[in-house]
Structure formats: structure tokens, C-alpha cells
C-alpha positions as CSV (number, residue, x, y, z in Angstrom):
1,M,-34.7,-12.3,-11.1
2,S,-33.6,-8.5,-9.9
3,N,-32.2,-9.8,-6.7
4,M,-29.7,-11.9,-8.7
5,I,-28.9,-8.9,-10.8
6,A,-28.4,-6.8,-8.0
7,L,-26.2,-9.1,-6.4
8,I,-24.1,-9.6,-9.3
9,I,-23.6,-6.0,-10.0
10,V,-22.5,-5.5,-6.2
11,A,-20.3,-8.6,-6.6
12,A,-18.7,-6.8,-9.7
13,F,-18.4,-3.5,-8.2
14,L,-16.5,-5.1,-4.9
15,V,-14.1,-7.1,-7.2
16,Y,-13.4,-3.8,-9.6
17,M,-12.7,-2.1,-5.9
18,I,-10.3,-4.5,-4.6
19,V,-8.5,-4.8,-7.9
20,S,-8.1,-0.9,-8.1
21,Y,-6.9,-1.3,-4.6
22,F,-4.0,-3.8,-5.3
23,Y,-3.1,-1.8,-8.5
24,Q,-2.5,1.5,-7.0
25,Q,-0.6,-0.3,-4.4
26,R,1.7,-1.4,-6.8
27,L,2.2,2.1,-8.4
28,M,3.4,3.7,-5.3
29,K,5.2,2.8,-2.1
30,T,4.0,3.5,1.1
31,L,5.8,4.9,3.8
32,T,5.6,5.2,7.3
33,E,5.5,8.7,8.9
34,E,9.0,8.4,9.9
35,E,10.0,7.2,6.1
36,F,8.0,10.0,4.8
37,R,9.6,12.6,6.9
38,A,13.0,11.4,5.6
39,G,12.5,12.1,2.0
40,Y,9.7,14.5,1.6
41,R,12.0,17.6,1.6
42,K,14.0,16.5,-1.2
43,A,10.8,15.5,-3.3
44,Q,7.7,17.2,-4.7
45,L,5.1,17.1,-1.6
46,I,1.6,17.5,-3.2
47,D,-1.5,17.3,-0.9
48,V,-4.1,15.9,-3.0
49,R,-7.1,16.9,-0.9
50,E,-9.8,19.8,-1.7
51,P,-8.6,23.4,-0.8
52,N,-11.1,23.5,2.2
53,E,-9.2,20.6,3.5
54,F,-5.7,22.1,2.6
55,E,-6.6,25.3,4.3
56,G,-7.7,23.5,7.6
57,G,-4.2,22.3,8.0
58,H,-1.4,20.6,5.9
59,I,2.2,19.4,6.0
60,L,4.4,22.4,5.9
61,G,5.9,22.7,2.3
62,A,3.1,21.0,0.9
63,R,1.3,22.0,-2.7
64,N,-2.2,21.6,-2.9
65,I,-3.1,19.9,-6.0
66,P,-6.8,18.4,-5.5
67,L,-7.4,15.0,-7.4
68,S,-10.1,16.7,-8.9
69,Q,-7.7,19.0,-10.9
70,L,-4.8,16.6,-11.2
71,K,-5.5,15.6,-14.8
72,Q,-5.8,19.6,-15.8
73,R,-2.9,20.1,-13.5
74,K,-0.6,17.4,-13.9
75,N,2.1,19.3,-16.1
76,E,3.1,21.1,-12.5
77,I,4.8,18.0,-11.3
78,R,8.2,16.8,-12.8
79,P,8.1,13.2,-13.9
80,D,12.1,13.1,-13.4
81,K,11.8,14.1,-9.3
82,P,10.2,11.9,-6.4
83,V,6.5,12.6,-5.6
84,Y,5.3,12.5,-2.0
85,L,1.8,12.3,-1.9
86,Y,-0.8,12.7,1.0
87,C,-4.8,12.8,1.2
88,Q,-7.0,12.4,4.2
89,N,-6.9,8.6,4.5
90,N,-5.0,7.2,1.4
91,V,-8.1,6.7,-1.1
92,R,-7.2,9.8,-3.3
93,S,-3.7,9.3,-2.9
94,G,-3.9,6.1,-4.9
95,R,-5.9,7.3,-7.6
96,A,-3.7,10.5,-8.0
97,A,-0.4,7.7,-8.3
98,Q,-2.8,6.3,-11.2
99,T,-2.6,9.7,-12.8
100,L,1.0,10.2,-12.4
101,R,2.1,7.2,-13.5
102,K,0.2,7.9,-16.9
103,N,2.2,11.2,-16.7
104,G,5.8,9.4,-16.4
105,C,5.8,9.7,-12.8
106,K,8.0,6.6,-11.5
107,D,9.2,7.4,-8.3
108,I,5.8,7.9,-6.1
109,Y,5.3,7.7,-2.5
110,N,2.5,7.8,-0.2
111,L,2.0,8.4,3.5
112,K,0.3,5.6,5.6
113,G,-2.6,6.6,7.2
114,G,-2.7,9.8,5.5
115,F,-3.0,13.4,7.1
116,K,-5.5,12.3,9.9
117,K,-2.3,10.0,11.2
118,W,0.2,12.6,10.6
119,S,1.8,13.9,13.9
120,G,4.6,16.5,12.5
121,R,4.5,20.2,12.0
122,I,1.4,21.8,9.9
123,K,0.4,25.0,8.9
124,A,-3.1,26.1,8.8
125,K,-4.9,29.3,7.7
126,N,-6.2,31.1,10.6
């Protein structure tokens, strides 16, 4: 009986994760690195990784608003301008898009593959 309950809990969790993933993908448009480069300078470029990750290297011109602080700092992001998000590998960007959509942002973009796939110029704290 306890094995069956555990199996149901695991299955429910997997269904929740899959539904969340597809919902997040509808909230933002995922761009290739080339598409991302073409537009991020005219937008709000937000790195949603934690400060220690940001200091280790980030895309030139990015602001660090970690996902863990986004709800408290959401007013720093203008809903009338495009928002370009990235994290390490796209998980946190999806959650950030949910928060930003609730705050009125409609034009949200995400870097495909996240920062770990970025081959452009970066800035790192030495």
C-alpha cells in the first residue's frame, strides 16, 4: 500500500513538472544565441542567477536580479519594455517569466541553453 502511495506521489509530481514546463514555454519566446544578440541591447537584460554565479561571469550589460529576489524586486523591471532573461540552463528563466507575466510583462524572451551555451562577450569580476 505504501509503495502505491509513493508511486502516485511521484507520478503527480512528474505531471506537475511537465505541465509547468509547457506553461512557462508559452509565457516566453526562446531565442537562439543569434536572435538573442540581435535584440537584447534594446531591451532589459536580466540575469536571474544568484550573485555568486553572476560575478563569476555574465553577459555584458546584464542586470542581476536573482530569481530568489524577483518577487521583491519586480518593480525594477518595466512591463512596457521587452525583457530578455537568462539563467544557467533555462530552469530559473521559466519561473522568472511566470512572475514577470503576473507583473504585467508580456514581451519576454529567453536565451536557449542559458548562460552555459553563450559564446559571446562576458564580464567577470576578477
